N, C-alpha and C positions, 0 to 999 in steps of 0.2 A: 876629443871626448864628445859623445853623443849628448844631445840636449836632455834626454830622459835620465841618463846617468848623472849628468850635472845636477839636475833637479833632485834626484834621489840623494846625492851626496850632500847637497845643501840642506835638505830636510833632515838627514841624519845628523849633520853638524849642529843644526838648530836644536834638535831634540837633546843632543848631548850637552849643549851649552845650557839649555833650560834645566836639565837634570843636575848639572854641576852647580849652577847658580842657585838652585833651590828656591827659585821665585815662582809664584803661582801665576798662571795665565787666567786672569779673572774673566776673560771671554768665555771660559768653560764653566763659570760659576754663576751665570746670569739668572738661572732659575732658583738659586738659593737666596732668598730675600731676607733682609733684616726688617723686622716688624717695628713700625713706629706706633707705640701704644699711647702716645700723649704723655701727660694730659694737656688739654688746651684751655681749660677753664680759668687758669691763672695767666695764660699767654706769656708775653715777654715784651722787651723794649722795642718800640717802634721809633725809627730814626728819620724816616723820609716818607713823604706822601706826594703823589702827583696824580692828576686825573685828566682824562681826555676831555677837554672842555666841550667839544661838539658831541660827545657821547659820554655824559657824566656817570653812566653806570660802569664804565671801564676805569678801574682804580688800580694803581700800582703803589706798592709800599716797599720800603727798605727797612731792614731790621738790624739790631745791633750785632747779632751773630747768627741769625737764622736765614739769611739770604733775602732775595727779593720775591715778591708774590704779586699775583694779579687776580682781580675779580672782574668778571664781565657782566655781572648782574647786580651791581650796586652794593656789593659787600656781603651777599648771601653765601656764595661759594668762593673758594680761593684755591689757586694752584701755585706751587712754587715754580719759579721760572729761572732760577739761577743755580740749581743744584749741581749742574755739570761743571761748574767753574771751580777753580782751585781753592777758593775761600768764600766765606759767607758773611763777612762783616760789611755792612752797607752804611755809608755816611751821607750819600746824596743820590738823588734820582731826578731825572728831568726828561719830559716828553717833548718831542718836536710837534707842536700843536698843528703845524701845517701838514705834517706827515706823521700821524700818531703811531705808525709802525716803527719809527725811529726812537729808541730809548737809550739814554745814557745813564750809567751807574758808576758812581764813585765809591771806592771801597775804603774801609777804615772808618769806624764810628767817630763822629765829631764831638762826642761828649766825654772828655777824657777823665773819667773816674778811675779809681784804682783797678777796676776789673774790666776796663774797656778793651776792645779788640781792634787790632790794626789791620791795614789793608795792603794791597799791592797794585795800586794804580786805578785806571779808569777803563770801563768796558762799554761797548756799544752793540746794540741789537738793531737790525733793520727789518725784523719780521715779528715785532711785538713780543720779543722775549723768547722765541723758539730757539734761537742760536745767538751766540755772543762772540765778539772779537775784542781781545785786549788791545787798547789803543795807547798804551804808554803810561808814563808818570808812575812807574812801579815803586820808586823810592820815596814817594811823598808820604806814605804810611797812613795818612788820614786826609780824606777829602770831604769837606762839609757842605759845599755848595757847587752846583753846576748851573751856568747861565748859557742858554742857547740864543744866538743872535736872532732877532725878530724876523729879519728878511733873508739872511744868508746862512743856510744850515751848515756851511763849512767853518763858520766862526763859532767857537765855543770857548767860554771862560771857566776856569776852575779855581775854586778857593781851596788851597791845600793848607791844612792846619799843621801837618807834619807830626812827627812822633812827640808825644809828651815825655818820653823816657830818656831823652838826650838830645843834644844839639846836632843838627845836620842842615845842609844847605837846600835840600829839595823841599822847600816850602814857600808859601807866598801865593801870588796870583799868576796863573799860567793861561796862555792863550794859544789856540790853534786857528789857522786860517785855511787849512787844507783838510778839514774833516778828521783831524786827529793823527794824521801821518807824522807830523812834526809839531813840536810845542816850543813856545818861547816863554820864559819867565819874565813877566812884564812888571811885577811889583815884588820887591824883596827888601827886607830890612836887615835882618841878621839871622844867624843859624838857630836862634831860640825863639824866633817870632814867625808865626804863621798867620794865615788869613782865616779868621773866625766867622766872617759873614761877608756876603757880596750881593749887592742888589743893583738892578739896572732900571733906568728911567724907561717906562713903557712907551714914551713918545720919542725917545732918542736912544737908539741902541748903542751909541758910542759913549754915552754917559753912564758910568758905573761908580758906585761908592763902595769902598772896601774897609772892613774893620780888621786891622792887624792886631794880633794879640801875642804878647810875650808871656810865655808860661813854661812850666817844666815840672816834672815829677822825679822823685827819687823813691826807692822802696819804702822810705820811712817818712816822707813829707812831700808836699807839693806847694808851688807858689804861682799865684795868678797875678800878673801885672809886672811891668818893667818899662824901661825907656823905649823899647821897641814898639810898644802898643800905641795905636793912634788911628785916626780916621783919615782916609785918603779919597780924593775924587779925581776922576779922569773924564775928559770930554772928547777924547780922540781914540777911544777904543783901547786904552791902556798904554799908549805910547808915552804919555806924560801924566804924572800924578801930582796933585797938590795936597799937602797935609793940612788938615784943619786943627787948630790948637785952641788954647785958652783965650787967645786974642780974638777968636771967632765965637766965643761964648761957651766953649767946652770947659770942663772942670780943669783946674790947675793941678800940677803934680803928675805923679805916675798914674797911668790908666791901666785897667785890666781888660776883661772881655767886654765887647760891645756887640749888641744886637741891633740890626737895622731893618727899617721898613719904609717903603715909599708908598704914598697913597695913590692907588691907581686912578682914582677919579680926579685928583689934583696933584700931579707929580711934583709940584714945587714944595709940597708938604712932605717932610721926611722926619721920621722919628728915630731916635737912638737911645737904647737902653745901655747906660754907661756904668761900668764898674770903676769906682774911684775911691777916694777917701770917704766920700759919701756917695753911695750908689743912687742914681737918679735917672729919670726919663727926661731926655732933651728933645726939643722940637726945632726944626728949621722950616721957615715959610718961604725961603727963596732958593730951594733946590739944594741946600747943603752948604751955603756960604756962611750964613750966620745962624747961631744956635742960642737957645735959651732953655733954662731948666723949667720943666713943667711941674714935676712932682718927685718926691723921694719917699712917699708913703705907700706901703702895700704893693710894691712893684717886684718883689722877688727876694730870695734868701740865699741862693747858691749860684752865683753867676757863672762859675766855672763849669757847672753841670747843665744849666739851661739859661739861655739868654736870647730867646727867640721871641720876636713880636711880629704881629701881622695886622694889616689895616683892611677894614671892610672895603671891597672893591667899589662900592657905590656911596660910601659915607666916610669922608676923610677924618671924621672925629671919633669913629668907632675903632677901637684898638683892642686886639686880643694879646694878652701877655701870658707866656707859658713859664711856669716855675713849678714849685711843689703843687700848686693849684693852677687852674685856668681862671684868669680874671679878665674882666671886660670894662673898658671905659667908653662912655658915650659922649664925653665932653673934651675930647682931644687929649686925654691923659691926665687931667687934673685929679680925677677920682677913679677908683677901680672897685668893682664888686665881683665876688667870686661866682663862677658858674661851673657847671659840670661837677657838682659836689658828689654825685654818686659814682664817679669814675675813680680809677686808681690814681695815686699821686705820681708826681714827677713826670712832667709833660715835656715833649721834645719835638713833636711834629704837628703841623696844622695845615689845613687847606680850606679855602673858602671859594665857593663857586663864583666865578666872575660876574655872572648874570643873575644868579639867584643866591644872594648872600645868606639866606636861611639854611642853605645846605652846607653843613660843616663836617669836617672829618678831623679827628685829633688822635695822636698816638702818644703813649706814655710808657712807663716801666711795666705796666700790666696789660698792654695790648692796644687795641684799636676801638674807637667809639665813633658813632655816626649820629648826627642830629640833622633833622630836616625842618626844624622850627626855630632856627636861630639860636640854638643852645638851651632852649627851655627844657628839653628832654633829650636823652641820649640812649642809644642802643649799643650794647657791647657785642663785639664780634667774638663768638664763642668757639670758633673752629680754626684758630691759628695756633698750632702747637709750637710755641716759641720759647718754652721754658728754659731758663738758664740754670741748670742743675750743677751744683758744686760737687755733690757726692750722691751715691746710691748704695743701698744695702738691701738684702733680701731676708725673708723668713722661710720657714719650712711648711707653710700651709700648702694645701692642694686645691687649686693652683696657688703658687706662692705669691706673696705680696712684695712690693718694692717700696722702699722709703727713701726720701731724699729732700734736700732743701734747695730753694731757688733764690736767685738774686732778687731781692725786694718783693718776694712773693711767698714767703713763709715756707713751712715744712709740711710735707704731705706723705700719706701712705695710700697706695692703690694696688689693684690686682695686675699681675702679669698677663692674665687672660680671664675671661668670664665665660661661664657655661650657660649662658642664657641667650635667647634670640636677639635681645636688644644690642648685644655686642659691647665693646669697651666704650664707655661714655664718661663725660666729665663728672657726672654724679657718682661714679664709682670711687672717687677719691675723697679721702678724709683728711681734713686739716689737723695737724698735731702741733703747730707752732707758728708764730708770726714773725714780723720783722724781715730781715734778710735771712732766709733759711739756709742752713748749711748741712750738717750731717743729721741723719736719722738712723739710730742704731737700735735694732731690735734686741730686747733682752733675751739672751740665749735660753731656749726652753719654754719661754712664755711670751709670745708675741703680742699679748694684750698690752704690754708695757714697752715703750720706746724712750730712748734718750733723744731729746729734740733740742737743737741748739740754734740760737741766732747770734748776730755779730758781737764780737768782743768777748766770747767765752761764756755767754749766758745760756746755761744748759739746765734743762728740766727733765724729770722723769714723768712721762705722760701716760695716764691710763686711757687707752683708746676706747674702752667700754663706757666709762663714766665721764671722760673729759677732764678729770682731775689732773692738775699739773703741779708737781712739787719742784720748786726751785732748788737746785743742788750745786750751784757753782761753788767751787772750792774757795776757802778763805785761809790765808796763812795764819797759823796759830800765834805768831809773834807780831802780827800786824804789818808784815812786809807787803808792800804793794805788788800785786801779781799782774803780770803783763800777758794778756791774752790776745792772740792775733784776731784780725777781722774774721778769718776762717780758721778758728782754733782746731787743734787736732784732738780727736777722741777715738777710742778703739775698745771693743769688747775684749775681755780676757778669755782666751781660748780654753782655759783650764778651770774657770770658776763661773757658774751660772749667773752670779750676781757681781762678778768682777768687771771693772771698767777702768780704763786709763784715760787721763785727760792732761792736756798740756798747757802750761803757761810758760814762764821761763824755766819752771821746774816740771818734772814728771810726777803727776799725782796718781795715786791708785786707791780705788775703793773696792772692798770685798763685800759690801752690803748695799749695793745698788745706789750709791751716792749718799747714804745716810751719814757716812763719815769718810774722810780722806786722809791719806798719809802721803807725805812727800818722800819719794824714793830716789831722788837725784839732787845733786847740786844744780846751780844755774847752768844749763846746758848751752846757753847762747854766748855770744861775745860780750853781752852786757855793756855795750858801748853807749855811754850817756848821750853822745851826740845824735844817736839814732832813737832817742826816747823823748822827743820834743813834739809829739803829735798835737799837743795842746796849742802849739804855735802854728800849726799847718794851715795853709790856705792862701797865704799872701795877703792881698788887700782885704779879703773877706775871710775871716777865720772859719775853718770848716773841720771841726773835731768830731768825727762820727765813729771813731775806732778804726776807720779804714786804713789809717796810717800807723796803727800800733805795730811796733817792730821789736827786734831782738826777742822773738817768741818761737815756740815750738809749733810747727805746721804739719808734721807727719809723725805718727806713732805706729810701729809695726811689731807687735809681739810675735815671737816664733810660735807656730802651731805644734812644733816638735819638742821644744824645750822651754819650760815656763820661766827659766832664768835668763833667757836671751830676749832682749828688746832692742829694737833699732829706733832711733829718733832723728828726724830732720828738722832744721830750723830755717827761719827766713833770712838769717844773716850768714849762711854758709856752713854751718856745722853739721856733720854727720856723726852722731854719737851712737856707741854700742856698749851695752852691758851684757856680760855673760854670767853674772852672779846675782841677778834679780835687783840690780840697782846699787849694789854696794860699791862697785867701781865702774868707771866709764872711760872709754877711749874715743878720741875725736879722729875720725878717719878722713876728714875732708881733704887733707893734703894729698891723699892717695888717688884722687879722682883726676885722671889725666885730661887736661884741656879745660877744666872747670876753674874759673876765676874765684879767688877768695871772696866770700860775701855773696855768692850765688844762692838762689832760693832752692831748697830741697823739699819739694812738696809731696813726694810720693815715694814710698818704699814698699816693695813686694818681697816677702820672705818665702822661700821655698817650702812647700809642704812635703818634700821628699828628701832633701839634703840639708843637714843642720847648718852648714856654713854658707849656704847659697842665698844670695839676695840680689835684687835688682833695685837700682836707685835712679830716680828721675831728678835731673837738675835743669833749672831754667834761669836765664839771666836777662830776659827781655826787658825787665824793669831798669836795666842799665844799657838798653839799646843793643843787646846781643841777642839776636833772634835765632841762633843755631839750636837745633834739637840735640839734647844731650841725655843719654841713658847709659847706665853702667851695670856691669855684671861682676859679681865675685862668687867664688866657690870656697873661699878660705877665711870667712868671717872678716873680710875687708883687708886682709894682708896685701892683696893686690886686686886691682879692678881693671876690667877691659871695657873700653867704650864700644857700645853696640849700636848706637844711633848718632848720626851726625848729618850735616847738610848734604852729604853725598848719597844718603840712604833714605832720607825723609824730608818733608817740608813742614815748617811751623815748629815753634818751640814745643818741647815735650811736656805733657801734662800727667800722663798715667801709664802704667804698664802692668800686665798680668801674665803669669806663667801658668800654663795648663798643669793641673795637679798630677796628671798621669804621663803626659808626653812632654818631657822637660824642654824639648826643642821648639814647642809650639808657644809662641809669644804673641801678645796683642799690645800694641802701643797706641796711645791716644796723644795726638798733637793738636795744636791750635788750628790745623788745617785738615783734621779728619782722623780716620782709623787706619792703622797699618797692621799687617799680619806677617809673622815670620815662622817658617817651619824648620829653621836651622839654627835656633838659638840666638837670632839677631844678626847673623852674618849677612843676611839679605832681608829686605822688607818689601812688601807689596802693599800698595794703598788699596783699601777696599772701597770701591766706588759703585758697586752694583746696587743702585737704589738707596745708597747712603750718602748724604751730602758731606761736603768738606767743612763740617762744622766743628768747633772746639769740642774735643772728646775728653771730658774731665775725669770720668771715673769708669772703671771696668770691674765687673764682678762675675765670676763663674759660679753658677748655682751648684752647690755640692751634690744635690740629688738629681736634678733635671739636666745638668750639664749644658745649660743655656749660658750664653754670654749676654749679660745685662749691661747696657751702655748708658751712662749719664752724660748728656751733651749740654753744653753751655750755649743754648740757642735754638735747639730743636727737640727739647724734652727728652723722653726716654725711649730707647730702642732695645729690641731683643733679637739676638741671633739664636734661634732655637737649635738645640742639640748639636754641639760642636764636635761630637765624637768622630764624624767623618774627617774633619780637619785633623783631629788627633791621630787617626790612623794614617792619614797622608804624611804627617810629620814623623810618625814612628817608622814608617817604611821609606822615609826620605823621598817621598813622591812616587815610589815605584808602584804603589797600588794603582796609580792612574795609568800605568802602562797596560793594565788589563782592559780588554775590550768591554767587559761587562762586569759590574760589581755591585752587590747590594750590601749596604752597611748595616750594622746592628741597629735595630729599631728601639726607640725609647718606649717606656711603659705608656699604656693608654688606660683610659678610665671609662667604664660603662655608665654613661650619664645621659639622662634625658635632658630636658631643658630646665634649668633652675629659674626661680622667679625673676622677673624683670622689675626694675625700679625706674622712677622718673617719668619722663614724657612717653606716652604710648606710641604716638606717631609723630615724630619731630619734624617730618618733611625735610626741607633743605636748611642748611645753616647750622645744623647740630654736628658736633665733632663725633666721629666714630673711629676709634683706633683700630689698628690691624690686630685682629684677634686670632687666637689659636684654639681650636676646639679640642675636645678630649679624645678625639679619634687617634688611630695609629698613624704615625708619620713615618714614611719610608724614604730613605735617601739612596738614590741609585746613580751609579756612574755608567754612562754610555759613551765610549770613546768617540770624540767628535771628529777625528781626522777624516774618517771615511766610513760609509756603511759597511764596507768590507774590512775585515781585519788585515792590517798590513803584514809584511813579511815578519816583522818583529813580534807580531801577535799570533803567529801561526804555531800550532803545536809541533814539537820536534817529532822526527820519525819514531814510531813505536810508542809515542807518549800522547796523553790526552791533556789538553790545556784545561786549567781549572775553570769549571763552569760549562764545559762543552757537553752536550747531551750524548748519551750512548746511541750509536747508530750502526746498523748492520753494514758491513763493508760493501755489500752489493748495492746499498742505497746511496752511497757517497758518489755524487756526481762531480763535486768540486772539492778538492782537498782542503781549501781554505774555509774555515767557519765564517758564517755571515751573521751580522746583526740585522734585526728586523726593524720595520717602521713602527711596530706596536710592541708593547710589553703586556704579556699575559700574567695576571696575578691569580694565584691559587692559594686559598687559605685552608689549612688542614688543622683539625683540632687534636687534642691529646690522644684520642682513640684512633687517629689516622683517617678520619672521615673528612672528605672535602666539603666544606660548608659554604664557601663563597668562591666565585670566579668572576673576574672582570678584566677588561683591557683598557689600556691608556696609550696615548701617543708616546713613542720613545723620544725623549728630548735629549739632544746631544749635550754632553757635559754632565755636571753634577746637578741633579734635580730632585725635587721633593714630590712625593705622591702620598695619597691618603687611602687607607682602608677605613671606612666609616664604622667599623665594628658591627656591621650588619651581615647576616647570613643571606644566602640565596632565598628569595621569596618565590611567590607564585604569580602567574599572570591572572589578572582579573578580567571578567567579561568586558570586551572592548571591540569597537568597530575598527580600530587601528590594526592594520596587518602587521605581522611580525616579520622583521627583516632577518636575513640569515646571520648578519654580524651583530645582532643585538645581544648585549649582555643579559644574563638572567636578571629578573627584577630584584629590587632591593627588598630584603625581608626583615625579620625580627632581629633584635639585638643579640649579639653573641653573649654567652655566659662568661663570667670571670674565669680566667685560667690562662694557660700558655698555649700559643698558637704558632704554627710554622707557616711561613709565607714563602712559597716557591714562585720565582719570577722567571719567565721565559722571554727571551728576545732573540728571534731568529734561531740559530743553532746553539745559543748560549742559555744557560740556566744558572741561577744562584738562589740562595735562600737566606732567610733570617728568621728570628723568632721575636714574638712580642708578647709581653705579659699584660693581660687585661685585668685591671682592678675594678672592684666595685666602687661606686661613688662614695667617697669618704663620709658624706653626709647622710647616706642612705642607711636605714635600719633594717632593710630587707635581709632575711636569712637565706643561706644557699638553697634550702629546701623550697622556700617561697619563690625564688627566682626560677628554680627548675620546674615548679608547678606552672608558672606563667609560660615558660618555654614550651612545656608539653601542651598547654592549652592552645598556644599558637600553632603547634604542629597539627593538632586536631582541627583547628579552624582552617588551616591551609588545605587540609584534605577535603574539606567541604568546598572551599573556593575552587580548587582544581576541578572538582566534579561540575560545579556551576559553569566554569569557564569552558570545560569540555563540551557541555551542552550548547553553550552559546556559539562556540566555534563551529559546531555541526549545523547550527541554523545559518550561520554566515556562509558555510560551504554549500548548503542547500540552495541559498539564493544565488550563489555564483554558478551552480550547476544549471539552474533554470535559465540563467542568462546565456550560458554556453549552448544549451539546447536550442534556445530561440535563435541564436546566431547561426547554428548549424542547419536549422530548418529553412534558411532563406531560399533555398532552391527546391524545397520539397513541394509536392502537389498542394494546391490551395486547401483542399478539404483536410488533409493531414495536418498542415501547418496551423489552420484555424482551430482545429480541435485541441491540439497540444498547447497552443497558445492560450486558449480559454482555460484549460486545466492549470497551466502555469500561473495565470493571473489569479486564479482561486487560491493556489498555493501561496503566492506572494502575499495575498491578503492574510492568510493564516500565519505566515511567517512574521508579518508586521505585528499581529496580535501577540505572538509568542515573544518577540523581541521586547515588546512593551511590558512584559512581565519582568524583564531584566532592567530596562532603562527607558528614558524618555525617547520619543521619536527623534530621528536625526534632524528633522526640520523644525524642532520645537523652538519657540522664541519666548523669552521671558525667564523668570526665576521660579523654580519650584523645589524647595529644599526637602520637604517631606513628601517624597514621591510614593511611598508605600511599595516601591519596587524592590526587586531582589538586590540590586546593587546598593541601594540605601540600607537594606537590612544587613548586608555583609559589612558595609562601612561602619555601621553602628556597633556590630560585634567586635570589629577590630579596635575601635575606640575604647570600648569597655576593657578589653584585654590589655591594651597598651597602657591604660591609665591605672592599672591595678598595681599599686605599690604594696607589696606583701601578698597575702593570700588573695585569690580571686574573690571578688565580692559576690554576694547573692545575685544582684542584678546582672553581673557579668556572666555568671553561669546560666541564668535564665535566657539572656539574649543569645548566648551560644546555642542553646537548645532550639530557640526559635529560628535562628538562622539555618540550622541543620534541617529543621522541619520544613521551613519555607523552601529551601533548595530542593528538598526531596519532592515537594509538591510541584514545583516548576518542572523538574526533570520528568516527572510522570507525564505531564502534558507534552513535553518535548518528545519523549519516547512514543507516546500515542500518535503524535503527528507522523513520525517516521515509519511506524508499523502499519499505519492505515493510509491516510491521504497520499503521503509521499511515496509509499510503496506502490500504490496503484498508479501514480504518475510515472514512476520508473518503469513499471511493467508496460505501460502504454507506449512510452518512448522507445524502449528496447524492442518492442514488437515491430517497429519500423526500422530496425537495424541500426539504431543509435545506442552506443554504449559509452556514455560520458559520466558515469556515476562512480563515486567512491562508495566503499562499504560503510554502512552506518551501524555502529554497535549500540545496543541498548545500554544506557547508563544507570547504574544502581548505586544507591547510597549504602555504605557499610554500616 
């Protein structure tokens, strides 16, 4: 078989397989970007900090679930450097200070709260974070420290804390001696004990001290402390370890988490923050052999969540202690005083410059702060969008708003886009709740009011206009204690504007916006009393923050088609359904294949098209089962099909949405990112084009704009604009992508100037700006990427014309195969059939977005710049509201779409006033065209004189000198005339009020453009002045051509030179 035939066969089989598999090739979707809109003002949890000591402006940070970031200018600007990796939870980060291009990152956050994210091993970069290689330890789940050998870069130590959600052996201290190719576990206690901290003696790289911590979580409780906890020392690089005990001065009994720090200036001084029966700070002055208690006052409150201490590199008595606050001791730990009071609470990461200890960086649950005066003052980094959103919801404003709640950062409402030149900024967001924010639900029909919730079911109805907040948490009429989850479930009633559902162990319903509640269910949980002891949670240190509340409702999904159908999911494995408004319930949990009893059911999506159809997300990672699980039913749960498993996706499942019009189009959020299916979940494709593998907690499809709004737990909020192209791909089972050229239906656009900006006028660097979408028309176009020529499968059959092919006379056809072009021509046609705009763009292979800016063709202004043949017409005035047809041509192919242009919803302009402004611009353009025509003729005259002088190079001296003299005189006259239009070409300096025609024309345009409503009196006057001024200038231009230039032409042509164009007199109408 010939090679070409083999290649064609392979290509055909590949295409057939792709079509059959219904998986999307995301290489063809690179131009379709998901917008990260922020916010960044509340940031998110920082878990690791390291800095290049020799270049302290180069800072690296790790985050709980938002990846790793780098700044090269001292924290002003930041770039994510880990987005291409399969997960984004960072527990540790270390720079090789001898070769700062080498960076190690350990994944899995080391602060095992109820909502922490796990990892999959250790990664290394050799080029400053541009590329990464996974270096093993995939099953450790959590890496909290990385120690690089001082002298040998091939030796690395890793403190693996392991999973908090269950026992396993892959934890302890690991060491590599070959740069990460192989690893040895050099310290191990038991399968419930991991390494919580690891420090190295700066003068002896073989001496390390390790803090081992026995801990564990269950969905309803956690325990810190056990027989496995303890302090270990090695002097031979981990080959042998010695445990320090109460005989060495450490506390007696069971120990919990221990934080360690060695004083760099006196390495024999070691501090240990020890969780025990009495939590205390201990100190060793002999390198860790003997210990004594220094203090048990003001040293911390939640050891399981933060137990990190740091010693000033030049002062062994100065200690920084991270807990809910940052406190500092200057007397070796005897007393502590709080610093950094203006920063967010809950601190986890710290760095002190080894040579300039006044330079400090600290990270907490609310972001990153930098001090350069030893902690006296701090600056907050405002451009790290690390928000950990639990839920997102949308309203129906234009542009629509998004509401959501963040882990430890309150609840907020902000715009999906802004139509002002400032763009999306932090100051566009409004706080509507505090604490750990969860859901923000807009009251249907009146987005002035939102239901805002913080941990433990504390819900309020908030007036966004006045700030009033009415606490409406349900109370049982008989005094029964209600159990609300940390992340309690709430849902608006699709059938009642003031209806809302809320979940405890019961389902509560209010029909008066929370003024009163009724219970419409029995206890829908297992009501297991063994799982209701959150008051005892914490182990050695009680930690009852509602985070371990259990046997509660965590998902409520009322049907949008039948007000009697409500689905409920609980945190202890029940999937409940009522079809009679709550009178009776059936538990469907046993019908979920592969789901263990007791699994978490956090998300339910009810179809908007089919009454019995629903999608159910199940996860069980809280019992160390990390498989993604999502289920589909079409018969009210009589049977379920599992549509997501470990063979189709990575990371436990968190959320799922079905497109309301294309039932096969599904979006799945997992702990490792976003997945899309176009075949109802039979196959999934991970969306990686510009979107990080961050926990994707919530998904909402906007009912009007058809945008996919994504709430992430680590990278704030993202928006995939207009998913209708994906919808059509799903509806056609991918066949629409077989077409060489396709234009999808365009979303509506809005005729908007720029709305007022708020906040800082010119923020320079360091201010966050989200990815914005303007009000213009967005066009989604498919250009088949296989080849610029249509392949045989894309050729029209004999006697047929393929969709989109232009009509062509048979005699003109040179090649029977239609061809795609390198450019796309855009033609905008109004309702009367008139072409109002034409422009061209580069044809981008695959699916791509283009924009019509809602401008008509304009006119050229007087300019010395020459016009190129391929120049698009200038941008003109705004198009009027209405419907427009857009014709797109690419080579031999053409396709079209329509777009409806709306008036700005905030504008009070009438249609008549807009038409008046439009007509005024047309009149103005007529004046500009005449002015430009005159200036063009002046430019052509100058070029003609130059051509004449070049042509006279060989003419007799007397002839050449005479015509040259005449030409010089004309050039002087031309310079005078040009200065009627604009400043001389060699002008230096600034002169804004030139009194020249170009300035007059600009002023007139400004007056017309700024006329909201009827044209103002000044606008009309300036228009008349511009017309009169243009007329006066053109009279002088005409006079020049009819007199001096005509005489010059006659003289030149008398010596047999004909290098002139005809000049027409220009008259104003």
